[in-house]
C-alpha positions, 0 to 999 in steps of 0.5 A: 651276517646280519641280513638273515636275522633281519629278514627273519624278523621282517617275515615274523612281523609281517606274519604277526600283522596278517595273522588276525586278518587271516583268522578273521577271514577263515572265521567268516568262511566257517560261519557261511559254511555252517549256515549252508550246512545247517540249512541243508541238514536241519529240519524245516521246523528247526530244532525243538526241545520240548516246545522251545525252538533252540535252532531256527527253521531252515525254510527259504523264508527263514533262512535264504541261501547266502548267494540269494542274499548277496544277489538281492543286494544288487537288485532294485529296492522295489520292483519299480524300474527306477528304483535304486539298487538295494545296496545303495539304499543300505549304504545311504542309511548306514552312512547316516547312522554312522555319522550319528554314532560318531557324534555320540561316540565323540560326546561319550569320549569327552564325558567319559574321559572327563569323569575319569579325570575327576575320579582320578583327581579326587578319590571321594569322587570315584567312590561317589560317581562310579556306582552311578556310572555303572547304574546308568547302564541298567536303563532300558534304552528302547524305553528311554529313547522316546523320553530323550526325544521328548525332552529334546523337543522342549529345549530352547538352545537359542538359534539352534533347533533340536533335531531328532538325530540329536536325540539318537546321538544322545542315546549313542553317547549314553552307551558309549561313555560307560566303557570309556570312563571305566577304561580311562580310569583304569588306564590312568591308575595303571602306572607303577608305584615306583614311577609315581613316587619318582614324579613326586620326588621331582616335585612334578605337578599333577597335570604334568604327571598326567601328561608325561606319565599317566596318559602314555601308560593309559593308551592301551586301556584307552584304545580298548575303551574307545573300541567298546565305546564305538561298538556301543555307540553304533548299537545305541544309534540303531536302537534309538532310531527304532525307538524314536522313529528317525527316518533314513537310518539303518535302524528304520529300514531294519524294521521296514524291511523286516515287515516285508520278509514274508514276500522278500526274505532275502531283502530283510538281510540287506540292512543286517549286513549294513549294521554289521558293516557299521560295527566293522567300520567303527572298530576299524577306525579305532584300529587305525587310531591305534596304529598311530600310537604303536610306541605306547602299546608295548604292554599290549604286544608284550602280553 
């Protein structure tokens, strides 16, 4: 008698897990179909409102077919017979950018969680730091990245020599720490007042209450903050690579291949696909982290 409800619950659980993947795949297919439909029906010069172009041109130079872009990924990067396939070049650049973004994300986690703990411990620190944390994100990264590189080259760190990729990692961490700091602070402040009063009743110390009460309650907020921080770290790494001129990363070949788009328009989309893959890997890594913390995510599933 109990087997039927168990089977129903298992099927419901499997459907719940597969639902986001199915909808995600359908969304990608719909986007690809929309691309081809607009290319077939849209005007060659795009859609204009007055003198403003609100939708792009549909020529082969501006909008290659999906299958042309995919096929180009498996062709050589150049016309040379010994050239590596384009996908290998893009993958190598994406891996370099991913490593730099991961380094920046890790620094952003340390700084962001550290600032959240300081603001949690002292209310005056929250009043003083939070406005500056928000203000820090108004700095134009494309102009700030060369400054960071210049400062880094002047640093003396003993036997450690400052590398250009470190400047890119600093920019990535600069963008990553903001959502992590704000999300961690919100999570640490999320326990109910009754639970906090119970801890005080038992004379539980601040650090013990943090570990036993606040940290488990903050897990849903931390995962969302880590996910946003990872996405920001990828964006910061790509933009900083462009601004600092770092070779070998996805940002560099984005600019390089864009300059060749007039002769090879499908090639310019290769690093764009690589940048998309970077974002998916970053978000997927945090999703895997979330699987290990499922028992602390009841508030997410309930909502």
